[in-house]
C-alpha positions as semicolon CSV with decimal commas, in nm:
position;residue;x (nm);y (nm);z (nm)
1;M;7,323;8,750;10,227
2;T;7,666;8,820;10,086
3;D;7,940;8,566;10,034
4;K;8,260;8,683;10,202
5;L;8,473;8,464;9,976
6;V;8,322;8,627;9,667
7;E;8,383;8,968;9,824
8;Y;8,748;8,868;9,875
9;V;8,784;8,764;9,509
10;I;8,638;9,097;9,399
11;E;8,871;9,284;9,636
12;L;9,175;9,104;9,494
13;N;9,067;9,190;9,142
14;T;9,004;9,558;9,213
15;N;9,261;9,653;9,477
16;P;9,631;9,619;9,384
17;E;9,740;9,649;9,748
18;A;9,511;9,365;9,853
19;L;9,644;9,152;9,567
20;K;10,002;9,226;9,671
21;K;9,924;9,128;10,030
22;H;9,754;8,810;9,906
23;N;10,053;8,717;9,690
24;E;10,288;8,764;9,984
25;N;10,082;8,553;10,228
26;P;9,745;8,424;10,104
27;E;9,636;8,272;10,434
28;R;9,713;8,585;10,637
29;A;9,550;8,813;10,380
30;A;9,236;8,599;10,375
31;A;9,221;8,590;10,754
32;D;9,275;8,965;10,778
33;F;8,989;9,015;10,532
34;G;8,767;8,817;10,768
35;L;8,729;8,485;10,593
36;D;8,646;8,187;10,812
37;K;8,873;7,882;10,833
38;K;8,679;7,692;10,567
39;D;8,715;7,974;10,315
40;I;9,081;8,027;10,405
41;A;9,133;7,659;10,318
42;V;8,961;7,716;9,982
43;I;9,209;7,999;9,914
44;S;9,510;7,805;10,045
45;N;9,426;7,500;9,835
46;Q;9,356;7,716;9,530
47;D;9,023;7,537;9,494
48;T;8,923;7,707;9,171
49;Q;8,618;7,485;9,126
50;E;8,470;7,598;9,460
51;I;8,557;7,962;9,396
52;K;8,404;7,944;9,049
53;R;8,088;7,782;9,187
54;R;8,053;8,050;9,453
55;C;8,118;8,335;9,209
56;E;7,867;8,197;8,961
57;S;7,599;8,169;9,227
58;A;7,658;8,520;9,360
59;P;7,423;8,801;9,261
60;G;7,565;9,058;9,024
61;D;7,841;9,032;8,768
62;V;8,128;8,859;8,944
63;K;8,176;8,570;8,703
64;S;8,445;8,759;8,514
65;K;8,633;8,829;8,839
66;M;8,721;8,463;8,886
67;V;9,063;8,368;9,012
68;T;9,297;8,604;8,835
69;F;9,510;8,611;9,149
70;F;9,633;8,252;9,169
71;K;9,994;8,190;9,086
72;Q;10,059;7,941;8,811
């Protein structure tokens, strides 16, 4: 089973157009990617702890992809 939120994080870290869309409107970009309301809230709230937890529990090497897209 794949984690759609982790897929979104990977997409933002590998696709400049997706990152641009996210930076313009994070909620719309997340919804367009297919995230559910709970995961859209994680993105909207910039819940880095939850994103980190999910990335770390995902199979494969996604730990280094963590949250490079959040604005400071």
